[in-house]
HTML snippet that shows the backbone in 3Dmol.js (N, CA, C, O; Angstrom):
<script src="https://3Dmol.org/build/3Dmol-min.js"></script>
<div id="view" style="width:600px;height:400px;position:relative"></div>
<script>
const pdb = `
ATOM      1  N   UNK A   1       0.824  -1.182   0.000  1.00  0.00           N
ATOM      2  CA  UNK A   1       0.000   0.000   0.000  1.00  0.00           C
ATOM      3  C   UNK A   1       0.870   1.247   0.000  1.00  0.00           C
ATOM      4  O   UNK A   1       0.515   2.267  -0.590  1.00  0.00           O
ATOM      5  N   UNK A   2       2.000   1.153   0.661  1.00  0.00           N
ATOM      6  CA  UNK A   2       2.905   2.295   0.694  1.00  0.00           C
ATOM      7  C   UNK A   2       3.387   2.638  -0.717  1.00  0.00           C
ATOM      8  O   UNK A   2       3.462   3.809  -1.087  1.00  0.00           O
ATOM      9  N   UNK A   3       3.711   1.610  -1.498  1.00  0.00           N
ATOM     10  CA  UNK A   3       4.149   1.824  -2.880  1.00  0.00           C
ATOM     11  C   UNK A   3       3.044   2.468  -3.705  1.00  0.00           C
ATOM     12  O   UNK A   3       3.304   3.351  -4.523  1.00  0.00           O
ATOM     13  N   UNK A   4       1.810   2.024  -3.488  1.00  0.00           N
ATOM     14  CA  UNK A   4       0.683   2.598  -4.229  1.00  0.00           C
ATOM     15  C   UNK A   4       0.499   4.066  -3.861  1.00  0.00           C
ATOM     16  O   UNK A   4       0.212   4.890  -4.729  1.00  0.00           O
ATOM     17  N   UNK A   5       0.663   4.400  -2.580  1.00  0.00           N
ATOM     18  CA  UNK A   5       0.554   5.792  -2.149  1.00  0.00           C
ATOM     19  C   UNK A   5       1.616   6.672  -2.782  1.00  0.00           C
ATOM     20  O   UNK A   5       1.332   7.792  -3.206  1.00  0.00           O
ATOM     21  N   UNK A   6       2.822   6.172  -2.844  1.00  0.00           N
ATOM     22  CA  UNK A   6       3.909   6.914  -3.486  1.00  0.00           C
ATOM     23  C   UNK A   6       3.634   7.063  -4.976  1.00  0.00           C
ATOM     24  O   UNK A   6       3.830   8.135  -5.549  1.00  0.00           O
ATOM     25  N   UNK A   7       3.178   5.976  -5.599  1.00  0.00           N
ATOM     26  CA  UNK A   7       2.914   6.005  -7.038  1.00  0.00           C
ATOM     27  C   UNK A   7       1.798   6.981  -7.396  1.00  0.00           C
ATOM     28  O   UNK A   7       1.888   7.672  -8.411  1.00  0.00           O
ATOM     29  N   UNK A   8       0.756   7.050  -6.587  1.00  0.00           N
ATOM     30  CA  UNK A   8      -0.347   7.973  -6.899  1.00  0.00           C
ATOM     31  C   UNK A   8       0.107   9.422  -6.719  1.00  0.00           C
ATOM     32  O   UNK A   8      -0.343  10.309  -7.444  1.00  0.00           O
ATOM     33  N   UNK A   9       0.987   9.659  -5.764  1.00  0.00           N
ATOM     34  CA  UNK A   9       1.503  11.018  -5.565  1.00  0.00           C
ATOM     35  C   UNK A   9       2.368  11.472  -6.740  1.00  0.00           C
ATOM     36  O   UNK A   9       2.477  12.669  -7.009  1.00  0.00           O
ATOM     37  N   UNK A  10       2.982  10.515  -7.439  1.00  0.00           N
ATOM     38  CA  UNK A  10       3.874  10.838  -8.547  1.00  0.00           C
ATOM     39  C   UNK A  10       3.209  10.668  -9.916  1.00  0.00           C
ATOM     40  O   UNK A  10       3.808  10.994 -10.941  1.00  0.00           O
ATOM     41  N   UNK A  11       1.982  10.162  -9.935  1.00  0.00           N
ATOM     42  CA  UNK A  11       1.301   9.886 -11.203  1.00  0.00           C
ATOM     43  C   UNK A  11       1.064  11.168 -11.990  1.00  0.00           C
ATOM     44  O   UNK A  11       0.701  12.206 -11.438  1.00  0.00           O
ATOM     45  N   UNK A  12       1.286  11.057 -13.321  1.00  0.00           N
ATOM     46  CA  UNK A  12       1.105  12.219 -14.185  1.00  0.00           C
ATOM     47  C   UNK A  12       0.211  11.945 -15.382  1.00  0.00           C
ATOM     48  O   UNK A  12      -0.327  12.876 -15.980  1.00  0.00           O
ATOM     49  N   UNK A  13       0.048  10.681 -15.737  1.00  0.00           N
ATOM     50  CA  UNK A  13      -0.774  10.386 -16.895  1.00  0.00           C
ATOM     51  C   UNK A  13      -1.603   9.128 -16.637  1.00  0.00           C
ATOM     52  O   UNK A  13      -1.485   8.493 -15.588  1.00  0.00           O
ATOM     53  N   UNK A  14      -2.436   8.785 -17.604  1.00  0.00           N
ATOM     54  CA  UNK A  14      -3.366   7.666 -17.453  1.00  0.00           C
ATOM     55  C   UNK A  14      -2.664   6.362 -17.127  1.00  0.00           C
ATOM     56  O   UNK A  14      -3.117   5.621 -16.255  1.00  0.00           O
ATOM     57  N   UNK A  15      -1.576   6.069 -17.803  1.00  0.00           N
ATOM     58  CA  UNK A  15      -0.887   4.795 -17.549  1.00  0.00           C
ATOM     59  C   UNK A  15      -0.304   4.757 -16.135  1.00  0.00           C
ATOM     60  O   UNK A  15      -0.221   3.686 -15.534  1.00  0.00           O
ATOM     61  N   UNK A  16       0.101   5.908 -15.599  1.00  0.00           N
ATOM     62  CA  UNK A  16       0.584   5.952 -14.219  1.00  0.00           C
ATOM     63  C   UNK A  16      -0.539   5.591 -13.247  1.00  0.00           C
ATOM     64  O   UNK A  16      -0.331   4.834 -12.299  1.00  0.00           O
ATOM     65  N   UNK A  17      -1.728   6.139 -13.490  1.00  0.00           N
ATOM     66  CA  UNK A  17      -2.860   5.848 -12.615  1.00  0.00           C
ATOM     67  C   UNK A  17      -3.324   4.399 -12.762  1.00  0.00           C
ATOM     68  O   UNK A  17      -3.759   3.785 -11.788  1.00  0.00           O
ATOM     69  N   UNK A  18      -3.233   3.855 -13.968  1.00  0.00           N
ATOM     70  CA  UNK A  18      -3.573   2.443 -14.164  1.00  0.00           C
ATOM     71  C   UNK A  18      -2.609   1.551 -13.386  1.00  0.00           C
ATOM     72  O   UNK A  18      -3.013   0.533 -12.825  1.00  0.00           O
ATOM     73  N   UNK A  19      -1.355   1.931 -13.356  1.00  0.00           N
ATOM     74  CA  UNK A  19      -0.362   1.170 -12.590  1.00  0.00           C
ATOM     75  C   UNK A  19      -0.679   1.198 -11.091  1.00  0.00           C
ATOM     76  O   UNK A  19      -0.455   0.215 -10.385  1.00  0.00           O
ATOM     77  N   UNK A  20      -1.197   2.320 -10.615  1.00  0.00           N
ATOM     78  CA  UNK A  20      -1.609   2.409  -9.213  1.00  0.00           C
ATOM     79  C   UNK A  20      -2.745   1.418  -8.958  1.00  0.00           C
ATOM     80  O   UNK A  20      -2.748   0.726  -7.940  1.00  0.00           O
ATOM     81  N   UNK A  21      -3.693   1.350  -9.865  1.00  0.00           N
ATOM     82  CA  UNK A  21      -4.796   0.399  -9.737  1.00  0.00           C
ATOM     83  C   UNK A  21      -4.307  -1.030  -9.676  1.00  0.00           C
ATOM     84  O   UNK A  21      -4.820  -1.832  -8.896  1.00  0.00           O
ATOM     85  N   UNK A  22      -3.319  -1.357 -10.490  1.00  0.00           N
ATOM     86  CA  UNK A  22      -2.753  -2.710 -10.491  1.00  0.00           C
ATOM     87  C   UNK A  22      -2.102  -2.993  -9.136  1.00  0.00           C
ATOM     88  O   UNK A  22      -2.262  -4.083  -8.587  1.00  0.00           O
ATOM     89  N   UNK A  23      -1.378  -2.031  -8.603  1.00  0.00           N
ATOM     90  CA  UNK A  23      -0.735  -2.217  -7.291  1.00  0.00           C
ATOM     91  C   UNK A  23      -1.782  -2.412  -6.196  1.00  0.00           C
ATOM     92  O   UNK A  23      -1.604  -3.246  -5.308  1.00  0.00           O
ATOM     93  N   UNK A  24      -2.854  -1.658  -6.256  1.00  0.00           N
ATOM     94  CA  UNK A  24      -3.922  -1.800  -5.264  1.00  0.00           C
ATOM     95  C   UNK A  24      -4.584  -3.171  -5.373  1.00  0.00           C
ATOM     96  O   UNK A  24      -4.885  -3.808  -4.363  1.00  0.00           O
ATOM     97  N   UNK A  25      -4.804  -3.612  -6.592  1.00  0.00           N
ATOM     98  CA  UNK A  25      -5.403  -4.935  -6.805  1.00  0.00           C
ATOM     99  C   UNK A  25      -4.493  -6.025  -6.247  1.00  0.00           C
ATOM    100  O   UNK A  25      -4.967  -6.963  -5.606  1.00  0.00           O
ATOM    101  N   UNK A  26      -3.198  -5.905  -6.485  1.00  0.00           N
ATOM    102  CA  UNK A  26      -2.240  -6.881  -5.961  1.00  0.00           C
ATOM    103  C   UNK A  26      -2.237  -6.890  -4.434  1.00  0.00           C
ATOM    104  O   UNK A  26      -2.118  -7.950  -3.819  1.00  0.00           O
ATOM    105  N   UNK A  27      -2.367  -5.720  -3.827  1.00  0.00           N
ATOM    106  CA  UNK A  27      -2.404  -5.628  -2.362  1.00  0.00           C
ATOM    107  C   UNK A  27      -3.649  -6.317  -1.807  1.00  0.00           C
ATOM    108  O   UNK A  27      -3.580  -6.996  -0.782  1.00  0.00           O
ATOM    109  N   UNK A  28      -4.783  -6.144  -2.478  1.00  0.00           N
ATOM    110  CA  UNK A  28      -6.015  -6.794  -2.032  1.00  0.00           C
ATOM    111  C   UNK A  28      -5.917  -8.315  -2.170  1.00  0.00           C
ATOM    112  O   UNK A  28      -6.374  -9.051  -1.294  1.00  0.00           O
ATOM    113  N   UNK A  29      -5.328  -8.780  -3.257  1.00  0.00           N
ATOM    114  CA  UNK A  29      -5.151 -10.220  -3.437  1.00  0.00           C
ATOM    115  C   UNK A  29      -4.169 -10.789  -2.412  1.00  0.00           C
ATOM    116  O   UNK A  29      -4.323 -11.924  -1.960  1.00  0.00           O
ATOM    117  N   UNK A  30      -3.170 -10.003  -2.054  1.00  0.00           N
ATOM    118  CA  UNK A  30      -2.230 -10.437  -1.019  1.00  0.00           C
ATOM    119  C   UNK A  30      -2.930 -10.539   0.333  1.00  0.00           C
ATOM    120  O   UNK A  30      -2.660 -11.450   1.116  1.00  0.00           O
ATOM    121  N   UNK A  31      -3.829  -9.598   0.598  1.00  0.00           N
ATOM    122  CA  UNK A  31      -4.603  -9.617   1.837  1.00  0.00           C
ATOM    123  C   UNK A  31      -5.392 -10.919   1.962  1.00  0.00           C
ATOM    124  O   UNK A  31      -5.335 -11.581   2.998  1.00  0.00           O
ATOM    125  N   UNK A  32      -6.119 -11.286   0.923  1.00  0.00           N
ATOM    126  CA  UNK A  32      -6.895 -12.523   1.019  1.00  0.00           C
ATOM    127  C   UNK A  32      -5.979 -13.746   0.975  1.00  0.00           C
ATOM    128  O   UNK A  32      -6.328 -14.802   1.502  1.00  0.00           O
ATOM    129  N   UNK A  33      -4.814 -13.607   0.351  1.00  0.00           N
ATOM    130  CA  UNK A  33      -3.858 -14.706   0.311  1.00  0.00           C
ATOM    131  C   UNK A  33      -3.376 -15.095   1.699  1.00  0.00           C
ATOM    132  O   UNK A  33      -3.172 -16.276   1.980  1.00  0.00           O
ATOM    133  N   UNK A  34      -3.194 -14.115   2.563  1.00  0.00           N
ATOM    134  CA  UNK A  34      -2.782 -14.394   3.939  1.00  0.00           C
ATOM    135  C   UNK A  34      -3.849 -15.223   4.642  1.00  0.00           C
ATOM    136  O   UNK A  34      -3.534 -16.189   5.337  1.00  0.00           O
ATOM    137  N   UNK A  35      -5.094 -14.850   4.463  1.00  0.00           N
ATOM    138  CA  UNK A  35      -6.194 -15.597   5.080  1.00  0.00           C
ATOM    139  C   UNK A  35      -6.296 -17.005   4.485  1.00  0.00           C
ATOM    140  O   UNK A  35      -6.564 -17.969   5.203  1.00  0.00           O
ATOM    141  N   UNK A  36      -6.084 -17.117   3.195  1.00  0.00           N
ATOM    142  CA  UNK A  36      -6.160 -18.425   2.547  1.00  0.00           C
ATOM    143  C   UNK A  36      -5.105 -19.373   3.108  1.00  0.00           C
ATOM    144  O   UNK A  36      -5.383 -20.547   3.352  1.00  0.00           O
ATOM    145  N   UNK A  37      -3.903 -18.861   3.309  1.00  0.00           N
ATOM    146  CA  UNK A  37      -2.804 -19.692   3.779  1.00  0.00           C
ATOM    147  C   UNK A  37      -2.917 -20.021   5.259  1.00  0.00           C
ATOM    148  O   UNK A  37      -2.400 -21.045   5.705  1.00  0.00           O
ATOM    149  N   UNK A  38      -3.588 -19.165   6.029  1.00  0.00           N
ATOM    150  CA  UNK A  38      -3.695 -19.365   7.468  1.00  0.00           C
ATOM    151  C   UNK A  38      -4.815 -20.327   7.855  1.00  0.00           C
ATOM    152  O   UNK A  38      -4.790 -20.887   8.951  1.00  0.00           O
ATOM    153  N   UNK A  39      -5.782 -20.525   6.988  1.00  0.00           N
ATOM    154  CA  UNK A  39      -6.966 -21.314   7.333  1.00  0.00           C
ATOM    155  C   UNK A  39      -6.756 -22.802   7.092  1.00  0.00           C
ATOM    156  O   UNK A  39      -5.975 -23.212   6.233  1.00  0.00           O
ATOM    157  N   UNK A  40      -7.467 -23.589   7.867  1.00  0.00           N
ATOM    158  CA  UNK A  40      -7.519 -25.032   7.672  1.00  0.00           C
ATOM    159  C   UNK A  40      -8.849 -25.330   6.971  1.00  0.00           C
ATOM    160  O   UNK A  40      -9.912 -24.971   7.478  1.00  0.00           O
ATOM    161  N   UNK A  41      -8.792 -25.980   5.818  1.00  0.00           N
ATOM    162  CA  UNK A  41     -10.000 -26.169   5.021  1.00  0.00           C
ATOM    163  C   UNK A  41     -10.484 -27.606   5.093  1.00  0.00           C
ATOM    164  O   UNK A  41      -9.719 -28.549   4.895  1.00  0.00           O
ATOM    165  N   UNK A  42     -11.774 -27.754   5.380  1.00  0.00           N
ATOM    166  CA  UNK A  42     -12.389 -29.075   5.340  1.00  0.00           C
ATOM    167  C   UNK A  42     -13.107 -29.268   4.009  1.00  0.00           C
ATOM    168  O   UNK A  42     -13.217 -30.388   3.509  1.00  0.00           O
ATOM    169  N   UNK A  43     -13.591 -28.173   3.445  1.00  0.00           N
ATOM    170  CA  UNK A  43     -14.235 -28.201   2.125  1.00  0.00           C
ATOM    171  C   UNK A  43     -13.276 -27.575   1.118  1.00  0.00           C
ATOM    172  O   UNK A  43     -12.283 -26.950   1.489  1.00  0.00           O
ATOM    173  N   UNK A  44     -13.590 -27.752  -0.153  1.00  0.00           N
ATOM    174  CA  UNK A  44     -12.769 -27.141  -1.200  1.00  0.00           C
ATOM    175  C   UNK A  44     -12.980 -25.628  -1.168  1.00  0.00           C
ATOM    176  O   UNK A  44     -14.111 -25.164  -1.314  1.00  0.00           O
ATOM    177  N   UNK A  45     -11.921 -24.859  -0.982  1.00  0.00           N
ATOM    178  CA  UNK A  45     -12.062 -23.394  -0.963  1.00  0.00           C
ATOM    179  C   UNK A  45     -12.258 -22.844  -2.372  1.00  0.00           C
ATOM    180  O   UNK A  45     -11.981 -23.540  -3.349  1.00  0.00           O
ATOM    181  N   UNK A  46     -12.736 -21.597  -2.489  1.00  0.00           N
ATOM    182  CA  UNK A  46     -12.849 -20.965  -3.812  1.00  0.00           C
ATOM    183  C   UNK A  46     -11.461 -20.783  -4.435  1.00  0.00           C
ATOM    184  O   UNK A  46     -10.442 -20.923  -3.758  1.00  0.00           O
ATOM    185  N   UNK A  47     -11.440 -20.478  -5.703  1.00  0.00           N
ATOM    186  CA  UNK A  47     -10.170 -20.196  -6.368  1.00  0.00           C
ATOM    187  C   UNK A  47      -9.477 -19.043  -5.663  1.00  0.00           C
ATOM    188  O   UNK A  47     -10.133 -18.137  -5.149  1.00  0.00           O
ATOM    189  N   UNK A  48      -8.157 -19.076  -5.640  1.00  0.00           N
ATOM    190  CA  UNK A  48      -7.383 -18.079  -4.885  1.00  0.00           C
ATOM    191  C   UNK A  48      -7.662 -16.644  -5.339  1.00  0.00           C
ATOM    192  O   UNK A  48      -7.653 -15.735  -4.509  1.00  0.00           O
ATOM    193  N   UNK A  49      -7.901 -16.422  -6.598  1.00  0.00           N
ATOM    194  CA  UNK A  49      -8.097 -15.061  -7.107  1.00  0.00           C
ATOM    195  C   UNK A  49      -9.561 -14.603  -7.055  1.00  0.00           C
ATOM    196  O   UNK A  49      -9.876 -13.508  -7.521  1.00  0.00           O
ATOM    197  N   UNK A  50     -10.445 -15.412  -6.502  1.00  0.00           N
ATOM    198  CA  UNK A  50     -11.860 -15.041  -6.414  1.00  0.00           C
ATOM    199  C   UNK A  50     -12.057 -14.125  -5.201  1.00  0.00           C
ATOM    200  O   UNK A  50     -12.488 -14.565  -4.135  1.00  0.00           O
ATOM    201  N   UNK A  51     -11.738 -12.863  -5.387  1.00  0.00           N
ATOM    202  CA  UNK A  51     -11.737 -11.894  -4.290  1.00  0.00           C
ATOM    203  C   UNK A  51     -13.095 -11.793  -3.609  1.00  0.00           C
ATOM    204  O   UNK A  51     -13.168 -11.763  -2.380  1.00  0.00           O
ATOM    205  N   UNK A  52     -14.155 -11.741  -4.379  1.00  0.00           N
ATOM    206  CA  UNK A  52     -15.488 -11.569  -3.790  1.00  0.00           C
ATOM    207  C   UNK A  52     -15.876 -12.757  -2.905  1.00  0.00           C
ATOM    208  O   UNK A  52     -16.426 -12.566  -1.820  1.00  0.00           O
ATOM    209  N   UNK A  53     -15.596 -13.966  -3.355  1.00  0.00           N
ATOM    210  CA  UNK A  53     -15.920 -15.146  -2.550  1.00  0.00           C
ATOM    211  C   UNK A  53     -15.095 -15.164  -1.266  1.00  0.00           C
ATOM    212  O   UNK A  53     -15.608 -15.509  -0.202  1.00  0.00           O
ATOM    213  N   UNK A  54     -13.821 -14.794  -1.363  1.00  0.00           N
ATOM    214  CA  UNK A  54     -12.963 -14.771  -0.189  1.00  0.00           C
ATOM    215  C   UNK A  54     -13.362 -13.663   0.776  1.00  0.00           C
ATOM    216  O   UNK A  54     -13.238 -13.824   1.990  1.00  0.00           O
ATOM    217  N   UNK A  55     -13.836 -12.550   0.253  1.00  0.00           N
ATOM    218  CA  UNK A  55     -14.315 -11.476   1.110  1.00  0.00           C
ATOM    219  C   UNK A  55     -15.459 -11.972   1.979  1.00  0.00           C
ATOM    220  O   UNK A  55     -15.510 -11.675   3.173  1.00  0.00           O
ATOM    221  N   UNK A  56     -16.371 -12.721   1.389  1.00  0.00           N
ATOM    222  CA  UNK A  56     -17.490 -13.308   2.135  1.00  0.00           C
ATOM    223  C   UNK A  56     -16.984 -14.201   3.257  1.00  0.00           C
ATOM    224  O   UNK A  56     -17.401 -14.067   4.407  1.00  0.00           O
ATOM    225  N   UNK A  57     -16.084 -15.111   2.915  1.00  0.00           N
ATOM    226  CA  UNK A  57     -15.561 -16.068   3.894  1.00  0.00           C
ATOM    227  C   UNK A  57     -14.846 -15.346   5.024  1.00  0.00           C
ATOM    228  O   UNK A  57     -15.103 -15.612   6.198  1.00  0.00           O
ATOM    229  N   UNK A  58     -13.957 -14.442   4.676  1.00  0.00           N
ATOM    230  CA  UNK A  58     -13.145 -13.743   5.673  1.00  0.00           C
ATOM    231  C   UNK A  58     -14.025 -12.910   6.607  1.00  0.00           C
ATOM    232  O   UNK A  58     -13.881 -12.981   7.828  1.00  0.00           O
ATOM    233  N   UNK A  59     -14.924 -12.134   6.039  1.00  0.00           N
ATOM    234  CA  UNK A  59     -15.794 -11.283   6.861  1.00  0.00           C
ATOM    235  C   UNK A  59     -16.699 -12.117   7.768  1.00  0.00           C
ATOM    236  O   UNK A  59     -16.904 -11.777   8.933  1.00  0.00           O
ATOM    237  N   UNK A  60     -17.229 -13.193   7.233  1.00  0.00           N
ATOM    238  CA  UNK A  60     -18.114 -14.049   8.031  1.00  0.00           C
ATOM    239  C   UNK A  60     -17.356 -14.723   9.176  1.00  0.00           C
ATOM    240  O   UNK A  60     -17.914 -14.929  10.253  1.00  0.00           O
ATOM    241  N   UNK A  61     -16.095 -15.064   8.947  1.00  0.00           N
ATOM    242  CA  UNK A  61     -15.293 -15.690   9.997  1.00  0.00           C
ATOM    243  C   UNK A  61     -14.813 -14.682  11.037  1.00  0.00           C
ATOM    244  O   UNK A  61     -14.815 -14.968  12.235  1.00  0.00           O
ATOM    245  N   UNK A  62     -14.406 -13.511  10.577  1.00  0.00           N
ATOM    246  CA  UNK A  62     -13.891 -12.499  11.504  1.00  0.00           C
ATOM    247  C   UNK A  62     -14.991 -11.874  12.359  1.00  0.00           C
ATOM    248  O   UNK A  62     -14.767 -11.531  13.520  1.00  0.00           O
ATOM    249  N   UNK A  63     -16.171 -11.732  11.779  1.00  0.00           N
ATOM    250  CA  UNK A  63     -17.270 -11.053  12.468  1.00  0.00           C
ATOM    251  C   UNK A  63     -18.535 -11.910  12.449  1.00  0.00           C
ATOM    252  O   UNK A  63     -19.510 -11.565  11.781  1.00  0.00           O
ATOM    253  N   UNK A  64     -18.520 -13.028  13.182  1.00  0.00           N
ATOM    254  CA  UNK A  64     -19.676 -13.921  13.163  1.00  0.00           C
ATOM    255  C   UNK A  64     -20.850 -13.382  13.997  1.00  0.00           C
ATOM    256  O   UNK A  64     -20.680 -12.441  14.771  1.00  0.00           O
ATOM    257  N   UNK A  65     -21.976 -13.949  13.845  1.00  0.00           N
ATOM    258  CA  UNK A  65     -23.201 -13.743  14.626  1.00  0.00           C
ATOM    259  C   UNK A  65     -23.950 -12.465  14.230  1.00  0.00           C
ATOM    260  O   UNK A  65     -23.430 -11.581  13.549  1.00  0.00           O
ATOM    261  N   UNK A  66     -25.179 -12.425  14.689  1.00  0.00           N
ATOM    262  CA  UNK A  66     -26.052 -11.290  14.378  1.00  0.00           C
ATOM    263  C   UNK A  66     -25.579  -9.993  15.019  1.00  0.00           C
ATOM    264  O   UNK A  66     -25.877  -8.911  14.513  1.00  0.00           O
ATOM    265  N   UNK A  67     -24.851 -10.087  16.118  1.00  0.00           N
ATOM    266  CA  UNK A  67     -24.386  -8.862  16.776  1.00  0.00           C
ATOM    267  C   UNK A  67     -23.375  -8.101  15.922  1.00  0.00           C
ATOM    268  O   UNK A  67     -23.170  -6.904  16.126  1.00  0.00           O
ATOM    269  N   UNK A  68     -22.751  -8.777  14.978  1.00  0.00           N
ATOM    270  CA  UNK A  68     -21.768  -8.139  14.092  1.00  0.00           C
ATOM    271  C   UNK A  68     -22.298  -7.899  12.683  1.00  0.00           C
ATOM    272  O   UNK A  68     -21.527  -7.592  11.774  1.00  0.00           O
ATOM    273  N   UNK A  69     -23.592  -8.034  12.498  1.00  0.00           N
ATOM    274  CA  UNK A  69     -24.174  -7.920  11.171  1.00  0.00           C
ATOM    275  C   UNK A  69     -23.822  -6.596  10.484  1.00  0.00           C
ATOM    276  O   UNK A  69     -23.422  -6.595   9.320  1.00  0.00           O
ATOM    277  N   UNK A  70     -23.965  -5.480  11.189  1.00  0.00           N
ATOM    278  CA  UNK A  70     -23.681  -4.172  10.591  1.00  0.00           C
ATOM    279  C   UNK A  70     -22.188  -3.996  10.323  1.00  0.00           C
ATOM    280  O   UNK A  70     -21.810  -3.473   9.274  1.00  0.00           O
ATOM    281  N   UNK A  71     -21.339  -4.424  11.250  1.00  0.00           N
ATOM    282  CA  UNK A  71     -19.895  -4.334  11.056  1.00  0.00           C
ATOM    283  C   UNK A  71     -19.461  -5.182   9.856  1.00  0.00           C
ATOM    284  O   UNK A  71     -18.656  -4.756   9.028  1.00  0.00           O
ATOM    285  N   UNK A  72     -20.017  -6.389   9.789  1.00  0.00           N
ATOM    286  CA  UNK A  72     -19.706  -7.300   8.684  1.00  0.00           C
ATOM    287  C   UNK A  72     -20.125  -6.674   7.359  1.00  0.00           C
ATOM    288  O   UNK A  72     -19.382  -6.727   6.379  1.00  0.00           O
ATOM    289  N   UNK A  73     -21.303  -6.089   7.332  1.00  0.00           N
ATOM    290  CA  UNK A  73     -21.792  -5.433   6.119  1.00  0.00           C
ATOM    291  C   UNK A  73     -20.918  -4.267   5.703  1.00  0.00           C
ATOM    292  O   UNK A  73     -20.637  -4.081   4.519  1.00  0.00           O
ATOM    293  N   UNK A  74     -20.486  -3.477   6.690  1.00  0.00           N
ATOM    294  CA  UNK A  74     -19.624  -2.329   6.387  1.00  0.00           C
ATOM    295  C   UNK A  74     -18.274  -2.784   5.837  1.00  0.00           C
ATOM    296  O   UNK A  74     -17.761  -2.192   4.887  1.00  0.00           O
ATOM    297  N   UNK A  75     -17.696  -3.833   6.429  1.00  0.00           N
ATOM    298  CA  UNK A  75     -16.413  -4.344   5.957  1.00  0.00           C
ATOM    299  C   UNK A  75     -16.538  -4.921   4.547  1.00  0.00           C
ATOM    300  O   UNK A  75     -15.694  -4.668   3.688  1.00  0.00           O
ATOM    301  N   UNK A  76     -17.592  -5.692   4.321  1.00  0.00           N
ATOM    302  CA  UNK A  76     -17.815  -6.249   2.976  1.00  0.00           C
ATOM    303  C   UNK A  76     -17.987  -5.139   1.949  1.00  0.00           C
ATOM    304  O   UNK A  76     -17.445  -5.217   0.847  1.00  0.00           O
ATOM    305  N   UNK A  77     -18.734  -4.119   2.307  1.00  0.00           N
ATOM    306  CA  UNK A  77     -18.961  -3.009   1.396  1.00  0.00           C
ATOM    307  C   UNK A  77     -17.664  -2.270   1.085  1.00  0.00           C
ATOM    308  O   UNK A  77     -17.406  -1.917  -0.066  1.00  0.00           O
ATOM    309  N   UNK A  78     -16.849  -2.037   2.111  1.00  0.00           N
ATOM    310  CA  UNK A  78     -15.569  -1.352   1.902  1.00  0.00           C
ATOM    311  C   UNK A  78     -14.641  -2.176   1.007  1.00  0.00           C
ATOM    312  O   UNK A  78     -13.988  -1.631   0.118  1.00  0.00           O
ATOM    313  N   UNK A  79     -14.585  -3.478   1.242  1.00  0.00           N
ATOM    314  CA  UNK A  79     -13.732  -4.338   0.414  1.00  0.00           C
ATOM    315  C   UNK A  79     -14.238  -4.408  -1.021  1.00  0.00           C
ATOM    316  O   UNK A  79     -13.446  -4.389  -1.963  1.00  0.00           O
ATOM    317  N   UNK A  80     -15.551  -4.489  -1.189  1.00  0.00           N
ATOM    318  CA  UNK A  80     -16.133  -4.514  -2.537  1.00  0.00           C
ATOM    319  C   UNK A  80     -15.830  -3.206  -3.262  1.00  0.00           C
ATOM    320  O   UNK A  80     -15.478  -3.218  -4.442  1.00  0.00           O
ATOM    321  N   UNK A  81     -15.964  -2.092  -2.574  1.00  0.00           N
ATOM    322  CA  UNK A  81     -15.653  -0.794  -3.192  1.00  0.00           C
ATOM    323  C   UNK A  81     -14.181  -0.704  -3.574  1.00  0.00           C
ATOM    324  O   UNK A  81     -13.846  -0.218  -4.654  1.00  0.00           O
ATOM    325  N   UNK A  82     -13.312  -1.165  -2.700  1.00  0.00           N
ATOM    326  CA  UNK A  82     -11.873  -1.144  -2.991  1.00  0.00           C
ATOM    327  C   UNK A  82     -11.554  -1.996  -4.209  1.00  0.00           C
ATOM    328  O   UNK A  82     -10.754  -1.606  -5.059  1.00  0.00           O
ATOM    329  N   UNK A  83     -12.187  -3.167  -4.287  1.00  0.00           N
ATOM    330  CA  UNK A  83     -11.943  -4.072  -5.418  1.00  0.00           C
ATOM    331  C   UNK A  83     -12.441  -3.452  -6.718  1.00  0.00           C
ATOM    332  O   UNK A  83     -11.738  -3.473  -7.728  1.00  0.00           O
ATOM    333  N   UNK A  84     -13.646  -2.903  -6.695  1.00  0.00           N
ATOM    334  CA  UNK A  84     -14.218  -2.278  -7.884  1.00  0.00           C
ATOM    335  C   UNK A  84     -13.371  -1.092  -8.324  1.00  0.00           C
ATOM    336  O   UNK A  84     -13.112  -0.920  -9.515  1.00  0.00           O
ATOM    337  N   UNK A  85     -12.941  -0.276  -7.369  1.00  0.00           N
ATOM    338  CA  UNK A  85     -12.125   0.895  -7.681  1.00  0.00           C
ATOM    339  C   UNK A  85     -10.778   0.497  -8.266  1.00  0.00           C
ATOM    340  O   UNK A  85     -10.310   1.123  -9.217  1.00  0.00           O
ATOM    341  N   UNK A  86     -10.152  -0.530  -7.715  1.00  0.00           N
ATOM    342  CA  UNK A  86      -8.821  -0.934  -8.197  1.00  0.00           C
ATOM    343  C   UNK A  86      -8.874  -1.561  -9.583  1.00  0.00           C
ATOM    344  O   UNK A  86      -7.862  -1.622 -10.281  1.00  0.00           O
ATOM    345  N   UNK A  87     -10.046  -2.024  -9.978  1.00  0.00           N
ATOM    346  CA  UNK A  87     -10.193  -2.661 -11.283  1.00  0.00           C
ATOM    347  C   UNK A  87     -10.800  -1.721 -12.326  1.00  0.00           C
ATOM    348  O   UNK A  87     -10.988  -2.108 -13.479  1.00  0.00           O
ATOM    349  N   UNK A  88     -11.106  -0.487 -11.921  1.00  0.00           N
ATOM    350  CA  UNK A  88     -11.817   0.444 -12.795  1.00  0.00           C
ATOM    351  C   UNK A  88     -10.960   1.256 -13.671  1.00  0.00           C
ATOM    352  O   UNK A  88     -11.463   2.070 -14.445  1.00  0.00           O
TER     353      UNK A  88
END
`;
const viewer = $3Dmol.createViewer("view");
viewer.addModel(pdb, "pdb");
viewer.setStyle({}, {cartoon: {color: "spectrum"}});
viewer.zoomTo();
viewer.render();
</script>
C-alpha cells in the first residue's frame, strides 16, 4: 500500500494511474492470500483469485453472529468498493 501511495503522488498520466490500480489490486489479493494460507480447510475453498468469494468467507469468519451484522456489512462493502475501484 505504501508503494501505491507513493505512485499515486507521482502519477502524471493515465498509464501511471492504471499502474496504481494494479498495485492496489495486488495488495487486495495479497490480503486474502494471507487468510487463505492461514486457514484449515475441510471443504474445497474458492479459487485463490476469487476476491469476492474470499471477502465473504473472511468477513463471516472475523465477524460472526447477528451482533456483528452491521460491522460485517460495512467491511464487505468497503472491500467490494476497494476491489471495484482498483479494477476500474
